[in-house]
C-alpha positions as YAML, in Angstrom:
chain: A
units: angstrom
residues:
- id: 1
  name: MET
  ca: [25.45, -12.31, -41.72]
- id: 2
  name: CYS
  ca: [26.26, -8.61, -40.82]
- id: 3
  name: SER
  ca: [22.68, -7.51, -40.11]
- id: 4
  name: PHE
  ca: [22.30, -10.59, -38.20]
- id: 5
  name: SER
  ca: [24.96, -10.44, -36.10]
- id: 6
  name: HIS
  ca: [23.79, -6.73, -35.07]
- id: 7
  name: THR
  ca: [19.82, -7.18, -35.26]
- id: 8
  name: GLN
  ca: [19.33, -10.88, -35.45]
- id: 9
  name: ALA
  ca: [17.62, -10.53, -38.62]
- id: 10
  name: PHE
  ca: [18.77, -11.35, -42.08]
- id: 11
  name: SER
  ca: [18.11, -7.83, -43.89]
- id: 12
  name: TYR
  ca: [20.30, -5.93, -46.14]
- id: 13
  name: GLN
  ca: [18.76, -2.56, -45.08]
- id: 14
  name: ASP
  ca: [20.27, -3.25, -41.49]
- id: 15
  name: ALA
  ca: [23.73, -4.46, -42.82]
- id: 16
  name: ARG
  ca: [26.71, -2.01, -41.82]
- id: 17
  name: ILE
  ca: [28.04, -2.50, -45.14]
- id: 18
  name: ARG
  ca: [26.75, -2.59, -48.52]
- id: 19
  name: ILE
  ca: [27.44, -4.29, -51.93]
- id: 20
  name: GLU
  ca: [27.35, -2.79, -55.48]
- id: 21
  name: LYS
  ca: [26.33, -4.86, -57.85]
- id: 22
  name: GLU
  ca: [27.53, -4.66, -61.49]
- id: 23
  name: GLU
  ca: [25.23, -7.18, -63.03]
- id: 24
  name: ALA
  ca: [26.48, -6.84, -66.51]
- id: 25
  name: LEU
  ca: [30.10, -7.75, -65.46]
- id: 26
  name: GLY
  ca: [28.85, -10.40, -62.73]
- id: 27
  name: ARG
  ca: [30.48, -8.37, -60.13]
- id: 28
  name: SER
  ca: [29.45, -7.35, -56.40]
- id: 29
  name: THR
  ca: [32.05, -5.20, -54.61]
- id: 30
  name: PRO
  ca: [31.79, -4.59, -50.51]
- id: 31
  name: ILE
  ca: [31.77, -1.01, -49.73]
- id: 32
  name: VAL
  ca: [33.33, -1.12, -46.33]
- id: 33
  name: CYS
  ca: [34.95, 1.86, -44.03]
- id: 34
  name: ARG
  ca: [38.27, 2.07, -45.13]
- id: 35
  name: ASN
  ca: [39.61, 3.82, -41.20]
- id: 36
  name: CYS
  ca: [41.42, 6.79, -42.97]
- id: 37
  name: LYS
  ca: [44.18, 7.82, -41.21]
- id: 38
  name: LYS
  ca: [42.64, 11.45, -41.38]
- id: 39
  name: ALA
  ca: [38.71, 10.08, -41.19]
- id: 40
  name: PRO
  ca: [36.78, 12.94, -42.61]
- id: 41
  name: CYS
  ca: [33.82, 11.45, -40.84]
- id: 42
  name: ILE
  ca: [35.47, 11.70, -37.48]
- id: 43
  name: GLU
  ca: [36.02, 15.32, -38.06]
- id: 44
  name: ALA
  ca: [32.68, 16.04, -39.36]
- id: 45
  name: CYS
  ca: [30.74, 14.47, -36.62]
- id: 46
  name: PRO
  ca: [29.29, 17.24, -34.41]
- id: 47
  name: VAL
  ca: [28.51, 15.33, -31.25]
- id: 48
  name: GLU
  ca: [32.00, 12.98, -31.30]
- id: 49
  name: ALA
  ca: [29.93, 9.76, -31.78]
- id: 50
  name: ILE
  ca: [32.95, 8.95, -34.21]
- id: 51
  name: SER
  ca: [36.34, 8.10, -32.99]
- id: 52
  name: ARG
  ca: [39.55, 5.45, -33.36]
- id: 53
  name: ARG
  ca: [39.72, 2.54, -31.26]
- id: 54
  name: GLU
  ca: [43.23, 2.28, -30.38]
- id: 55
  name: PRO
  ca: [45.45, 0.24, -30.59]
- id: 56
  name: GLU
  ca: [43.64, -1.36, -33.38]
- id: 57
  name: GLY
  ca: [43.02, 1.80, -35.44]
- id: 58
  name: TYR
  ca: [40.06, 1.58, -36.89]
- id: 59
  name: VAL
  ca: [36.97, 3.63, -36.84]
- id: 60
  name: VAL
  ca: [34.08, 3.22, -34.80]
- id: 61
  name: LEU
  ca: [30.43, 4.94, -34.09]
- id: 62
  name: ASN
  ca: [28.89, 4.76, -30.99]
- id: 63
  name: GLU
  ca: [25.32, 4.30, -31.97]
- id: 64
  name: ALA
  ca: [23.97, 5.44, -28.62]
- id: 65
  name: GLU
  ca: [25.68, 8.91, -29.17]
- id: 66
  name: CYS
  ca: [24.91, 9.44, -33.06]
- id: 67
  name: VAL
  ca: [22.17, 12.19, -33.37]
- id: 68
  name: GLY
  ca: [21.34, 11.26, -37.03]
- id: 69
  name: CYS
  ca: [22.56, 14.43, -38.83]
- id: 70
  name: GLY
  ca: [24.09, 13.01, -41.40]
- id: 71
  name: GLU
  ca: [27.38, 14.98, -41.53]
- id: 72
  name: CYS
  ca: [29.63, 11.85, -41.51]
- id: 73
  name: VAL
  ca: [27.51, 10.23, -44.41]
- id: 74
  name: SER
  ca: [28.38, 13.79, -46.13]
- id: 75
  name: ALA
  ca: [31.94, 13.50, -44.83]
- id: 76
  name: CYS
  ca: [32.51, 9.97, -46.27]
- id: 77
  name: PRO
  ca: [34.37, 10.19, -49.63]
- id: 78
  name: PHE
  ca: [33.70, 6.12, -50.21]
- id: 79
  name: GLY
  ca: [30.12, 5.78, -48.81]
- id: 80
  name: ALA
  ca: [30.65, 3.40, -46.48]
- id: 81
  name: ILE
  ca: [28.00, 5.28, -43.82]
- id: 82
  name: ARG
  ca: [24.42, 5.39, -44.42]
- id: 83
  name: LEU
  ca: [21.45, 7.00, -42.19]
- id: 84
  name: ASP
  ca: [19.06, 4.23, -40.53]
- id: 85
  name: LYS
  ca: [15.93, 6.21, -41.40]
- id: 86
  name: GLU
  ca: [13.89, 4.06, -38.96]
- id: 87
  name: ARG
  ca: [16.09, 4.56, -36.02]
- id: 88
  name: GLY
  ca: [17.33, 8.08, -37.01]
- id: 89
  name: ILE
  ca: [21.34, 7.21, -36.72]
- id: 90
  name: ALA
  ca: [24.23, 6.48, -38.87]
- id: 91
  name: LEU
  ca: [25.11, 2.98, -39.41]
- id: 92
  name: LYS
  ca: [28.80, 1.79, -40.68]
- id: 93
  name: CYS
  ca: [31.09, -1.16, -40.09]
- id: 94
  name: ASP
  ca: [32.13, -1.81, -36.29]
- id: 95
  name: LEU
  ca: [34.29, -4.89, -37.50]
- id: 96
  name: CYS
  ca: [31.92, -6.73, -35.27]
- id: 97
  name: GLY
  ca: [33.98, -5.70, -32.42]
- id: 98
  name: GLY
  ca: [37.18, -7.12, -34.17]
- id: 99
  name: ASP
  ca: [35.62, -10.64, -35.16]
- id: 100
  name: PRO
  ca: [33.90, -9.45, -38.41]
- id: 101
  name: GLN
  ca: [31.19, -11.78, -39.15]
- id: 102
  name: CYS
  ca: [31.09, -11.17, -42.96]
- id: 103
  name: VAL
  ca: [34.79, -12.47, -43.08]
- id: 104
  name: ARG
  ca: [33.87, -15.62, -41.52]
- id: 105
  name: VAL
  ca: [30.84, -16.58, -44.31]
- id: 106
  name: CYS
  ca: [32.53, -14.81, -47.39]
- id: 107
  name: ARG
  ca: [33.79, -16.98, -50.01]
- id: 108
  name: PHE
  ca: [36.27, -14.14, -50.84]
- id: 109
  name: PRO
  ca: [37.42, -12.79, -47.74]
- id: 110
  name: GLU
  ca: [40.67, -10.98, -49.41]
- id: 111
  name: ALA
  ca: [37.85, -8.99, -51.21]
- id: 112
  name: LEU
  ca: [36.82, -7.07, -47.54]
- id: 113
  name: VAL
  ca: [39.77, -4.97, -47.05]
- id: 114
  name: TRP
  ca: [39.90, -3.27, -43.90]
- id: 115
  name: ARG
  ca: [42.68, -1.00, -44.00]
...
């Protein structure tokens, strides 16, 4: 649902979250932005394309300002940011502007921790 809400196509490559699968354990874990209080990705971005949305407090990436340097990817301790090689920009969860579509369709929404 994540990729569809952003690109109108169902494609795990275009999703702003990713799922780590542990087949042997039958476990799937969503890797999402933890909206760190002192977010290393914000500090690492040389063009200030990443900021904190107030008053909600979550971290957002302005894709139009991103230069695709990858500094935020390296800085994120949780692996929640990745580079879209095709478009040359970073991608991270933006909470769909405050209405996360993944939560709407997830059978286990409590697994999607935002704060």
